Structure formats: structure tokens, C-alpha cells
N, C-alpha and C positions, 0 to 999 in steps of 0.2 A: 569254503567256510562253513565250519559247523555251525548249527542253528538250534536253539530250545526244541524244536518241533521237530527235527530230524527223526527221532526214534519212532514218529507216530505218522510220518508221513506214507500216504497210499503209495502202491506200487503204480508205475505209468500205464496208462492205456496204450494198447496196441491194437492191429489189426485184428489179430485173433480173439480179442473181447467181444468183436462184433459178427452178427450174421452176413454171411457173403450174400451178395445180391447179384441177381443177373441184369446185367446193364439194359437188355431190351425190355424187360419188365419196368424198370424205373423210367426209361424214357417214354414209355406208354402211361406211367403212372405220373409223370410231369405232365402231361397233357389234360388227363382226367383230374387232376389236382386242380386245375386253372378252369376247368371247364362246368359251366353252369349247368351245364344240361342234368346234373346229378341232383340239383335242388327242384324242389315240387315245381314252384313256379318259374325255374330258369332263370332267375337273379340274382344267386349266390353261389360261389364256390368255394372250396377248401382254403383256397390261397386268398379269399377274400378277407378272412380272420386269423390266416397266417402265413403274412405275405414276405416275399423276400425284401421288399425295403424296409420292413420292420422287424427283421431278425426273426422271421417266422411266427410274429404276433401280429397284433393290429393297434398296438400303443395307446389303447383305451384301458381303462379301469373295468368298464364293463360292456362288453362287445352291443353292436348292432347287428342281427342278424336279418332273417328272412326280411325283405321290405326295406331294408335300408338302402342308401345309394353311396357311391365310393368307399374309399379304403381308409381305414387308421383317424387320426385326428381329424382329417377331413369328412368323416361319412357320416352322411345327416340319417335324420330317422325316417326318410320318405313322407309322400303326400296322399292325401285322399284314402280310399279304401285299401291301397297297398302298403299303407305306412305299417310301422310295426306296431305289435302291439305289447310288446314286453322286452325289456333289456336283458341281454343273456345274462342271468344270476351269477357269473363267477368270469373270472378274469382268465383270457385265451392261454392257454399252458404253451410255454415254449416246445419246440421238438427237437431240440438238440440232443444227439446222440442216444436216441429210442430205441436206436438199433441194436443197441448191447445187449449180449446175451443174456447178461444178468437180470436185466428188465423183468419184474414179475407183476406189477402193479401200475395202473394208470388211472387217470383223472383226479381230481381233487380230493375226492373222497373214496379213491379206490374203488370205486363200482366195476371195474375190470381187474380181472386176476386171474393169473394163470392156474388153471383148477381142472379137473374132470369130474365136478361134481355133476355135470349135465351131458359128461360124456361127449363133449365137443371141443374139450381143450381149454375152455373159458367158463368163470363166473362170472356173467354178463349182466345187463338189464334184460338182454333179449332170451336169457334163460335158456330152456332147452330149444327154443326157435332159433338161437345164433346156427347159421348152416355150417355144415363140416366143411374142412379141407382148409380153414385160413392158417396159412403159414407160421405168422407170430401175433405177437400180440398187437403189434402196431397195425397190422391187417384187419385185427377183429376190432382194433378202435377206430379204424378210417368208417367202418361201415355204420356206426352209431350216430352221428351228426346227421348223416343222411334221412334219417327218419326221426329226428327232433324236431317237433313243431315249430320253435322258435328260432332254431339256428338254421335249417336249411327246408325242412319239409313244406312248412307253410299250414295256414288253417283250414280247419276242415270247411268244405263245400267250395274251397279255392282251386283245387287241383287235384287229381286221383292219387297222387302220393299220401297228401294229406288225409284224405279219405280211407285209405287203406288202413294207415297205421293205426286209426281208431276201431280197425277192427281186429289187427293183429299186428304185432310190429314186422313180424317177417312177411306178409302181404304186399308190401311196397318193393320189396327187392327187385323181385323178376320184374317189375314194371321198371324199375329204373335200369336195370340189365337190359333189357328191349331196346329202351330210349338209344343205348349207347351201340349195342352189337349190330342195328340197323343202318348204322352210318358205316358206309363202305369203307372209309379210311381205318376207322376204328377196328371193323371186322379182320381187315388184312394185317392189323397190327397184333391182333390177340393170336391171330393163327402162326403169326413168326415168332411170337413169344412165349406161347405155350404150347410144348409138347404134345400136350392130350387133347388140344382144340385142334380138328382139322377144317371145320367149318364155322361161321360166325353164328350159326345159330345156337351152338353148344356153349357160348358165354354165358355165363349166370353172375351174379354179384360176386361169387366168390373171387372170380379170376379178376373182376375189378377191384377189389379188396386186397387182393394181394399184389396188383399192379400199384395201387395207392400207398402200400406197406413199402414195396421195395425202394420207390421214391423217397418216400419221408426216411428210410433208414440211410440210404446213400447220400441222400442230398443235406441231412443236418449232421451226418457224420464229422466231428472236428474236434481233434486234440492236439493242435499245434500252438498251442497258447505259451508265452513265456513260463507259467509254471509247468507245463507238460515239460518244456526243454529243462526247467529246474530238476523235476523227477526223473528227467530221464539222464539228467549228469552232464549235458552238453553246453548248458549256460545257466548260471546260478543267478537267481533274484538279487537285486540289490535293493538299497534306499528304503523308501516307504515300502515298496512292495514286500520286501524280504521281513520287515517290522511286523507287516500285517498279517504274511503267515505265520509269523511266530505266536502273533496273538490268536490268531483265525485257531491253531491246533495246541494253542494253549491256555493262556489266562481267560479269554473272553469266551471259551468252552464250544465255539461254533461248531467244531468237529465232532461234537458230541453227537449231533444230528446229520451235519452235513458230512457223511463219513466214508470210508471207502473211496476206490478208484472213481468211482459215479458221483462221488460226493453226495452221496443220500443214502441214510439208512431204510428207504421205501417203507417208511413206517408214519404215523401219523401224531400230531403234537397240536395241542391249543396253544397260539400266541396271543388271544387277545386282541386281534385285531378290531379297529372302529369298524361298526356294522353298517351297512346302508343296501341299497338296492332291492329289487322286489323278492328276493329271496328265493331257497330252491325248497319251494313249496312240495308239500306232500297231500293227498287227496282228504287224509284224517287231520293235517297239521298246515291249515290253509293260511298260518301266519307269514309274513315275508322276511322270514327269518331262515340262515343257512346253519344247521345243526352237524353240518360237515360228515365224518364219518359215521356218526350214528344214523345218518339217513341210509346209510348202506347195512351197516352191521343191526341195526335196532338196539345195540347196546348201549344203555344210560352212560356209563363212563366214557364213550367215545362222543360223546357230546363237545360241537364245537374243535375237533380236532380235524386237521388237513394234513395231506400228504407233503414231506418234505422234498423240494424240488431239487434236480439236480443244478450246478452253478456255473458251468461251463458257458461262456458268453452272455452272462448273467448282464454284463453290461448293456448289452443290446436289447435287452426285452424289457424294459420298464414299460407300465409301472407295475410295484411289486405287492405279492400278497396274492391270496385265493382272489380276493376281489379287487385287487389292484388299488390299495388303499394308501400306497406311499409312491409319490411320484419320482424318489429318486434313490439310490444306494443310501446316501448318508443318513436319509430318515427311515429308512428300513431298518439299517445297523443300529441306531438309536432305539427305536422301538425295542428290537432282540434285547437290549441291553437293560430298558428300564418301560415295560409294556403300560404300566400304569400311568407313569406322568405321559408318556408318549400318547396315549389313548386321550388323556386328559386335553391335552394339546393340540390334538388332529382338529383341522376345520374343513369345514366341508369341500372347500375350494381345491383343496388336496386331491379328490377323486376329479379324474378324468372323464366327464359323463357329457357326449353330446347334447345338445338341447332337443327335448322331446317333451313340449308343455302339456301334452294330453296323458301321459304316466309320470311326471315330475313329481306330482303328489305321492308316490308311493316310494321315491328314491331315499327317502330319510325319514319314514315313518314309523319305521323298527326303534328310530332312539326316542320315541316319545313312550316306550312300553318300559317303565323303569324296572319293573320287576324281571323283565328278559335280559336287559341291559346288566343289571347287579348279576344274573346269571352265568352272563358271558364273561363279565370281568372279573368272576371268582374263578374261572376254570383257567387255569394256565398250566403249561408243563416246562415253563422256563424262567429261571429263578435272575433275578435282576445281576448284573454285572456293573463294575464302577469302570466307566471309558471316559477318558479325557477327550478332548477335541483332537489331541493328536494321535490317540486310539482311533479315533473313528477315521480320520483321514488314512492312517496306514491301512486300516482293515477295508477303505473304499480302494486303498492303491493296490490291493491283494487282489481283489476282486477283479480289477480291470484286467489284472495279470492273465486271468482266465480267458481273456478274450483272445481266440486263434486269430495266427497272423493272416489264415485263410479264410476266415470266418466269412467277409465279405465278399469272398470271389467263390461263389457255390458251382459246382461240377455242371448240371444243368441250368440254374436260374429259371425266370419267368419266361414261359413262351409268349412269341408276338400274336399270336392267333393259335385257334383249336378247333379240331374236326367238325365242332358242331358249328361252327360260325358265328356264335355268340360270342359278346364282347368279353374282354379278359381285363381284369380288374388289374 
């Protein structure tokens, strides 16, 4: 059956669109991904905030990083001296299909890009101190949360990792690498997985990052959704999903930004989302606000712009937006259609923020700054589109058709135990 959108549909994804992955590296990366030994205080892993049970995310608007306890919506902010000191200022991004060859920019503000500006393959917060030898942008991304204070490193004077990063970002990575390689089981796996590693003493953060990258790329590769079957011509969409696809690639103009086979233009756009949280502050700008892409580019025109996310398996990764402002797909669709009305109608209980009384006074303080709110409301890169309730329902049905049939059956999954012996979330 022909559709109005047929001429604009992207080509289907295939295995050729993804980087090849060595299974031995991926299996090693699976253990490292869930091993808390890579955090400063040995109390959080990559998997804590990107958990298999939550579609590779944490189910929160703004996460609770180092110092918290538990997983997902049940995670608590900790107690005593170990409790968290700040919410993670942005929503935990999904990991689906990050292993695609075309991926060139990561993080909500794009602060990691494929580039040779520092002669190490990437433009990153580590600048020239990012080590050589990282195989993909996903491997480069994997090393950065390890040395982020509120995500995994911890606070100054708590541990040697937190202390090291306050000297220079790269001084912590050798300490983490030694923690890992002196565990006999890990040492043996690195020797088996990497041809150039003959002894465990040779393992560096580069091999750790490449193993993590291999796992992330293979574990969350997924393109067997009903939409993918439609693109491949094996089983066409019908009903509301088909109507939603026509809207997505037609009158609703969603594909203007969610373009191409990966359903993203990998660019940055201001959507006027409701503001809350501690903000991604900078040393010269301590306000609890998030200026988005401008924080990386320092270009005023980039203020409040954020990277367009990919959409496969999006129904599994609520809440939505760079700060998780919207709890469900319907409310996010309505915001895209009419940002001003949506922003005015938004209520604080729509944000999923675990209780943390000692920092709650910061959660919504930015909303009291009328000038800042006016600046954010005025910066919009999307035009209102008239959508009926039926249109919203159809678009939501189409977004559900992006869920892979095998999305909840990952190749490796969550390990029951890790070589460090630390508990697995």
C-alpha cells in the first residue's frame, strides 16, 4: 500500500551500517559495564544508570549518580556523608544503535565529536589528554563518566580517583586501569581478547574503553522493529502506526530533525522544554541553568539547543527530553506540536526526581528567574503544528512501532556477578 510518506522514507538499516565487534571484547565489556570497580568509591557502575531492565537508561528525569543506592525509579539519594551532593543535570541518554558507522557526535550538547583537532581522533572534554587508540566514538564516550565527579568519580578527598581528576583529567585513568588489571580474571580476559596484550600489566584505560565500547555497540544494536520490517518491504505497517508514519514524514514535520536511517540529523535544536534541576553550570556561569550546545561551542546562537536523539526503541526509554521533562510519549509529542502551551501547562510532578531534601531547594529555583525563563521560552527552533488527539495517538502508535521485536532480548544481558566481587545492580 502506497503512503504519502513513501518518497521520504529512509533506507533500512543493515549490518553493514554498524562497526564490527569482536565478541571476546564485548563479553569483557559486559562485565566492566556492570562492575563498580570503575567508580571512585566502588559504588556505581555504567549499568546503574544504563540498566538492561530500563531499556539502557535509568527511568529518571535526572539521575542520582555517585552516592545513591539502588536502580531506576527506586534509586535513593543515599545517607550521611556518602549521600549525593547534586543530581545529574541531564537525562541519561539511551544507548540504542550507538555503534552505527555514521555516528559522529554524542552527549546532549555534542561535547564529544569525531575530529582530529587534538590529533587523537576526537574533540572531547579531555582535549589533548584523551588517550590515543580509542577505536570508536562509543569507546571515547565510555571513559568520560568514569572521571566525572557526580557521575562516577566521587568528591575530592573521598578517593584517589576524585583527587586525581582535580589535578588533570587523565591522571585518574591509569589508577582505574591498575584496579582492573590486577584482578586475575580480568587480566586473563584482556590477554585473550586483545592481540597486542601479552601480559595483564600492559592493560591501560584504552583497552578498558574499547571493551566497553564493543559491548555497548553490540548489546544495543537493534533494528528489527515493525517500522524496520516496513522499510525492508517484508511486512507493511497498518492502522494507527501507518497513519502516524505518514504524519511523522509529512504534516507533523518530525522527520525534519529525526531524519535518515538513524532518525536523527545529529544536529542541535531548541525545543523550549521546561527548565529544572541543578543545571549544567560552568565556572564563570554558576546559575542553575543548562545552555545546551552553547556550553560546548561558546556560540550565543547555540544557546538552549540540544542534540536530536535517535528514536528506535524510544518507547522503552521514558522520560523524554534532555532533562526528562515529559513522562510519556504523548506529552512529548504535544510539546513538539505546541511548545508554548505545553510549557505553560507543565507541572513539577511530571518530573521524575527521587526525593533528596537537602538538594530539593535547587530543583526548581531556575524557574524563579523571570529573565532566564523569558530567554529560554523565546529560543525555539520548531514551529507549532496543529495536531488533533487522533493525530497524537497515531504518532504515538508509530513511535511504538519503532520498538524492536528482540529489544528486550539482548545478546549478553546483565551479568549475575563480576570479577571484582562487588555487587551488581
